C-alpha positions as CSV (number, residue, x, y, z in Angstrom):
1,L,89.2,1.4,37.5
2,L,88.8,4.4,39.9
3,L,85.2,5.2,38.6
4,T,84.2,1.6,39.0
5,L,85.6,1.5,42.6
6,T,83.6,4.6,43.5
7,V,80.4,3.1,42.0
8,V,80.8,-0.1,43.9
9,L,81.8,1.4,47.2
10,S,79.5,4.3,47.4
11,D,76.6,3.5,45.1
12,W,76.6,7.1,43.8
13,P,74.6,6.5,40.7
14,F,71.7,5.2,42.7
15,R,72.1,7.9,45.3
16,L,72.2,10.5,42.4
17,V,69.0,9.2,40.8
18,L,67.3,8.8,44.3
19,G,68.1,12.5,45.1
20,L,66.7,13.8,41.8
21,S,63.6,11.7,42.3
22,R,62.9,12.6,45.8
23,P,60.2,15.1,45.0
24,A,58.4,12.7,42.6
25,L,58.6,10.0,45.4
26,R,56.9,12.6,47.9
27,R,54.3,13.3,45.3
28,A,53.6,9.7,44.7
29,A,53.4,8.8,48.4
30,R,50.9,11.8,48.9
31,A,48.7,10.5,46.0
32,I,48.7,6.9,47.4
33,D,47.9,8.0,50.9
34,L,44.9,9.9,49.5
35,G,43.8,6.8,47.6
36,A,44.7,7.8,44.1
37,K,45.7,5.2,41.6
38,P,49.6,5.0,41.4
39,S,51.3,6.8,38.6
40,S,53.3,4.8,36.0
41,S,56.3,7.1,36.4
42,L,58.5,7.9,39.4
43,G,61.1,10.6,38.9
44,W,64.2,9.4,37.1
45,F,63.6,5.6,37.8
46,P,62.8,3.7,34.7
47,I,59.4,2.0,35.9
48,R,58.6,-1.2,34.1
49,R,55.4,-2.2,36.0
50,V,53.3,-0.9,39.0
51,E,51.7,-3.3,41.2
52,E,49.7,-3.1,44.5
53,R,50.1,-6.0,46.9
54,A,48.3,-6.1,50.3
55,G,48.1,-2.3,50.6
56,V,51.8,-1.9,49.4
57,T,52.7,-0.2,46.0
58,A,55.6,-1.5,44.1
59,Y,57.2,0.2,41.2
60,W,59.3,-2.3,39.5
61,T,62.4,-1.1,37.7
62,D,63.7,-4.7,36.7
63,L,61.3,-7.5,35.7
64,D,64.1,-10.2,35.8
65,P,62.3,-13.7,35.8
66,S,64.3,-14.8,38.8
67,G,63.0,-11.9,40.9
68,F,61.7,-8.4,40.3
69,S,63.5,-5.4,41.7
70,G,62.1,-1.8,42.3
71,L,60.9,0.8,44.6
72,V,58.2,0.0,47.2
73,Y,56.1,2.5,49.2
74,S,55.1,0.9,52.5
75,P,54.7,3.6,55.4
76,S,54.0,0.6,57.8
77,G,57.1,-1.2,56.8
78,S,55.4,-4.2,55.8
79,L,56.9,-5.8,52.8
80,P,54.6,-8.7,51.4
81,F,57.2,-9.8,49.0
82,N,59.7,-12.7,48.6
83,L,62.7,-10.6,49.6
84,W,66.3,-11.4,48.7
85,S,67.3,-7.9,49.7
86,Q,65.7,-4.6,51.0
87,R,67.2,-1.1,51.5
88,A,65.2,1.5,53.6
89,L,65.3,4.9,51.6
90,G,63.3,6.9,54.2
91,E,59.8,8.3,54.2
92,G,58.1,4.9,53.7
93,W,60.3,3.9,50.7
94,Y,62.3,0.9,50.2
95,F,64.4,-0.5,47.3
96,I,63.7,-4.3,47.2
97,S,64.9,-7.3,45.2
98,E,62.9,-10.4,45.2
99,D,64.2,-13.9,45.2
C-alpha cells in the first residue's frame, strides 16, 4: 500500500526512467537539430514508433487506439497533436497523451 501511494503521489518510476534517459534525450535532440533521422531508441523508454509531424518528433511509448502517449521533442513548444495531457520535461521535451 505504501509503495503504491508513493508511486501515485510522486511518480518516481517515471522520474527514475527520465533521469536515467536524460543523456539519450540530449543526444537525440542534438541529432534532430542537426537534421539527422531520429533513432528508434531513447534511453530506458520502450519506444514503439517514431513519427515526425510538422517539424516535431514524437517517440511513442504507448500505441493505444484511443490515443498515443510518448515523448515529444519540440524546442519551439509547438505540439501539433490532439492533446489530452502534456507535461514539460525541460530542454524542449514533453510527455504527451493524445485524446
